[in-house]
Structure formats: C-alpha cells, structure tokens
N, CA, C and O of each residue as an XYZ file, in Angstrom:
336
protein
N     109.059     83.672    105.051
C     108.257     84.767    105.527
C     109.127     86.020    105.535
O     110.291     85.974    105.932
N     108.561     87.124    105.099
C     109.268     88.395    105.117
C     108.599     89.308    106.130
O     107.377     89.454    106.140
N     109.399     89.913    106.969
C     108.859     90.875    107.900
C     109.918     91.908    108.229
O     111.117     91.646    108.138
N     109.455     93.081    108.611
C     110.357     94.146    109.016
C     110.547     94.045    110.530
O     109.593     93.810    111.272
N     111.772     94.223    110.967
C     112.113     94.084    112.380
C     112.501     95.451    112.937
O     113.256     96.182    112.297
N     111.997     95.806    114.115
C     112.358     97.088    114.714
C     113.839     97.128    115.094
O     114.403     96.147    115.579
N     114.446     98.283    114.860
C     115.852     98.492    115.185
C     116.039     99.931    115.647
O     115.287    100.822    115.252
N     117.046    100.152    116.486
C     117.356    101.506    116.962
C     118.565    102.030    116.212
O     119.578    101.340    116.102
N     118.468    103.240    115.698
C     119.594    103.869    115.014
C     120.620    104.311    116.052
O     120.296    105.047    116.984
N     121.866    103.854    115.881
C     122.914    104.236    116.824
C     123.974    105.133    116.197
O     124.766    105.753    116.908
N     123.991    105.205    114.854
C     124.955    106.068    114.179
C     124.445    106.343    112.760
O     123.869    105.468    112.113
N     124.666    107.567    112.295
C     124.306    107.914    110.922
C     125.568    108.325    110.189
O     126.364    109.125    110.681
N     125.734    107.755    108.994
C     126.907    108.019    108.170
C     126.461    108.506    106.799
O     125.518    107.954    106.231
N     127.102    109.506    106.267
C     126.876    109.974    104.905
C     125.416    110.288    104.607
O     125.020    110.219    103.444
N     124.621    110.618    105.567
C     123.215    111.006    105.439
C     122.285    109.926    104.901
O     121.068    110.050    105.038
N     122.824    108.871    104.292
C     121.949    107.851    103.714
C     122.152    106.463    104.306
O     121.398    105.542    103.990
N     123.145    106.301    105.149
C     123.410    105.002    105.773
C     123.433    105.173    107.286
O     123.863    106.201    107.808
N     122.964    104.147    107.970
C     122.957    104.180    109.430
C     123.382    102.826    109.974
O     123.192    101.791    109.335
N     123.951    102.857    111.149
C     124.191    101.632    111.906
C     123.028    101.502    112.869
O     122.702    102.436    113.601
N     122.404    100.330    112.860
C     121.273    100.075    113.749
C     121.586     98.884    114.642
O     122.418     98.037    114.315
N     120.908     98.841    115.765
C     121.034     97.713    116.693
C     119.708     96.965    116.660
O     118.645     97.527    116.924
N     119.804     95.672    116.326
C     118.632     94.803    116.264
C     118.900     93.603    117.154
O     119.773     92.788    116.853
N     118.166     93.487    118.237
C     118.290     92.332    119.139
C     119.750     92.078    119.526
O     120.187     90.928    119.571
N     120.499     93.138    119.803
C     121.878     92.995    120.246
C     122.904     92.892    119.135
O     124.099     92.789    119.413
N     122.470     92.916    117.887
C     123.372     92.813    116.738
C     123.340     94.137    115.987
O     122.274     94.732    115.832
N     124.495     94.607    115.520
C     124.516     95.840    114.740
C     124.626     95.523    113.254
O     125.288     94.569    112.845
N     123.954     96.353    112.462
C     123.946     96.208    111.014
C     123.938     97.590    110.388
O     123.483     98.555    111.001
N     124.440     97.683    109.171
C     124.357     98.914    108.382
C     123.120     98.803    107.496
O     122.900     97.779    106.849
N     122.315     99.863    107.472
C     121.113     99.883    106.644
C     120.997    101.230    105.945
O     121.545    102.232    106.404
N     120.285    101.236    104.843
C     119.999    102.469    104.126
C     118.862    103.204    104.823
O     117.873    102.594    105.231
N     119.011    104.517    104.956
C     117.918    105.331    105.500
C     117.381    106.285    104.427
O     116.776    107.309    104.745
N     117.607    105.941    103.165
C     117.084    106.754    102.058
C     115.568    106.942    102.141
O     115.055    108.000    101.777
N     114.855    105.930    102.613
C     113.391    105.987    102.649
C     112.848    106.712    103.868
O     111.654    107.002    103.936
N     113.718    107.010    104.839
C     113.312    107.737    106.049
C     114.320    108.862    106.309
O     115.055    108.816    107.296
N     114.360    109.871    105.429
C     115.390    110.902    105.526
C     115.360    111.732    106.812
O     116.355    112.370    107.154
N     114.234    111.733    107.524
C     114.135    112.497    108.767
C     114.564    111.692    109.993
O     114.555    112.216    111.107
N     114.939    110.428    109.803
C     115.352    109.579    110.930
C     116.626    110.137    111.546
O     117.484    110.692    110.861
N     116.722    109.970    112.864
C     117.895    110.464    113.580
C     118.357    109.435    114.609
O     117.670    108.445    114.864
N     119.520    109.679    115.192
C     120.069    108.771    116.192
C     119.062    108.597    117.330
O     118.438    109.559    117.779
N     118.919    107.360    117.781
C     118.001    106.901    118.826
C     116.567    106.711    118.348
O     115.723    106.271    119.128
N     116.266    107.028    117.091
C     114.951    106.684    116.549
C     114.881    105.181    116.333
O     115.898    104.525    116.105
N     113.672    104.646    116.407
C     113.421    103.251    116.076
C     112.835    103.210    114.676
O     111.955    103.999    114.332
N     113.335    102.282    113.876
C     112.870    102.130    112.500
C     112.552    100.667    112.233
O     113.109     99.774    112.871
N     111.652    100.430    111.284
C     111.394     99.070    110.827
C     112.362     98.782    109.696
O     112.446     99.550    108.737
N     113.099     97.674    109.801
C     114.133     97.330    108.828
C     113.747     96.046    108.103
O     113.342     95.056    108.712
N     113.888     96.098    106.782
C     113.663     94.917    105.952
C     114.632     94.967    104.782
O     114.727     95.985    104.096
N     115.337     93.897    104.552
C     116.236     93.751    103.400
C     117.247     94.888    103.299
O     117.573     95.341    102.202
N     117.741     95.344    104.444
C     118.793     96.362    104.444
C     118.302     97.789    104.313
O     119.104     98.707    104.141
N     116.997     97.989    104.393
C     116.422     99.328    104.283
C     115.559     99.638    105.498
O     114.758     98.805    105.922
N     115.718    100.835    106.059
C     114.790    101.334    107.067
C     113.565    101.821    106.304
O     113.677    102.664    105.414
N     112.397    101.293    106.652
C     111.179    101.585    105.901
C     110.302    102.645    106.540
O     109.585    103.370    105.850
N     110.363    102.732    107.879
C     109.449    103.625    108.588
C     109.999    103.891    109.975
O     110.559    102.991    110.601
N     109.846    105.115    110.465
C     110.183    105.444    111.845
C     108.978    105.064    112.697
O     107.838    105.378    112.355
N     109.244    104.382    113.816
C     108.177    103.982    114.740
C     108.573    104.409    116.146
O     109.743    104.685    116.412
N     107.599    104.462    117.039
C     107.942    104.855    118.405
C     108.502    103.666    119.186
O     108.318    102.510    118.803
N     109.182    103.968    120.277
C     109.866    102.940    121.069
C     108.887    101.907    121.618
O     109.203    100.718    121.666
N     107.710    102.350    122.028
C     106.722    101.421    122.570
C     106.309    100.384    121.519
O     106.244     99.190    121.811
N     106.034    100.844    120.305
C     105.681     99.934    119.214
C     106.822     98.957    118.946
O     106.595     97.758    118.784
N     108.059     99.479    118.900
C     109.226     98.628    118.638
C     109.345     97.535    119.698
O     109.535     96.365    119.367
N     109.233     97.910    120.959
C     109.363     96.925    122.040
C     108.225     95.910    122.030
O     108.453     94.721    122.252
N     106.997     96.374    121.773
C     105.861     95.448    121.696
C     106.054     94.443    120.558
O     105.767     93.256    120.714
N     106.534     94.922    119.430
C     106.751     94.056    118.280
C     107.809     93.003    118.581
O     107.626     91.829    118.259
N     108.916     93.413    119.197
C     109.965     92.447    119.553
C     109.449     91.420    120.553
O     109.800     90.243    120.470
N     108.621     91.855    121.494
C     108.045     90.909    122.452
C     107.134     89.913    121.752
O     107.141     88.729    122.088
N     106.350     90.373    120.784
C     105.491     89.463    120.023
C     106.319     88.460    119.232
O     105.967     87.283    119.159
N     107.422     88.920    118.638
C     108.301     88.008    117.898
C     108.839     86.909    118.804
O     108.964     85.757    118.388
N     109.155     87.267    120.038
C     109.685     86.286    120.991
C     108.654     85.216    121.337
O     109.020     84.111    121.738
N     107.358     85.535    121.185
C     106.299     84.597    121.557
C     105.984     83.584    120.467
O     105.362     82.559    120.745
N     106.398     83.847    119.238
C     106.122     82.921    118.139
C     107.197     81.833    118.161
O     108.378     82.132    117.986
N     106.803     80.585    118.373
C     107.796     79.506    118.479
C     108.745     79.463    117.281
O     108.312     79.350    116.135
N     110.030     79.554    117.564
C     111.053     79.436    116.545
C     111.335     80.694    115.748
O     112.425     80.832    115.193
N     110.380     81.619    115.672
C     110.558     82.810    114.843
C     111.664     83.712    115.373
O     112.503     84.177    114.603
N     111.675     83.963    116.669
C     112.692     84.837    117.260
C     114.074     84.203    117.098
O     115.035     84.891    116.754
N     114.175     82.912    117.340
C     115.460     82.217    117.188
C     115.928     82.262    115.741
O     117.117     82.437    115.473
N     114.995     82.104    114.809
C     115.334     82.156    113.386
C     115.819     83.558    113.008
O     116.793     83.696    112.269
N     115.155     84.583    113.505
C     115.568     85.960    113.214
C     116.953     86.232    113.795
O     117.790     86.852    113.140
N     117.195     85.774    115.015
C     118.514     85.956    115.616
C     119.601     85.268    114.793
O     120.679     85.826    114.589
N     119.315     84.059    114.325
C     120.304     83.318    113.527
C     120.596     84.041    112.216
O     121.754     84.124    111.805
N     119.573     84.561    111.558
C     119.768     85.291    110.312
C     120.592     86.555    110.536
O     121.451     86.894    109.722
N     120.332     87.244    111.629
C     121.106     88.456    111.938
C     122.560     88.109    112.214
O     123.463     88.830    111.790
N     122.790     87.018    112.917
C     124.160     86.602    113.230
C     124.924     86.233    111.967
O     126.138     86.427    111.896
N     124.217     85.698    110.965
C     124.849     85.300    109.713
C     125.013     86.465    108.744
O     125.695     86.346    107.726
N     124.379     87.598    109.071
C     124.481     88.748    108.200
C     123.450     88.795    107.104
O     123.638     89.495    106.109
N     122.362     88.064    107.261
C     121.309     88.047    106.233
C     120.519     89.330    106.252
O     119.593     89.496    105.459
C-alpha cells in the first residue's frame, strides 16, 4: 500500500531539500513540488517528496487515523526507522 504521511518541516536546506519530522523520526525530503513550504508547515510526504502543504489539524487527524488501523502505524514506524 502506498500512502503519503504527514510530516512537519523543521529545517530547509538549499531551497529544495528539507528535514521533516514524521512520528518522531527525521528524514530529508525534496520540497521541489511545494516551493512555498516553510519551516513548521505540515506536508504530505511520499517516496522522499513533499507533495502538498496541509494544515496542522489535518496532519494530526490523519496520524490519529493511521494509529487506529491495526498494524499500519507499526508498519509505518518500522519503515521510517529503516530509512524506507
């Protein structure tokens, strides 16, 4: 299953790369597709790319829904820990 996961931008580097925090894990992602994104914005991340800026309420609701799907949240956490 492929899905985009909400993440908060914590640092922007070179205008096209950002460090994001996803469920307590930090990752580097491309922000080429969301050039107006800024620090503390929430973005949907899939395959190393920020796809869309979303509001904090949407991001939190989405993460809560992920936690309710049996095994899905644990699987996402494991993939993030492995660097997938």
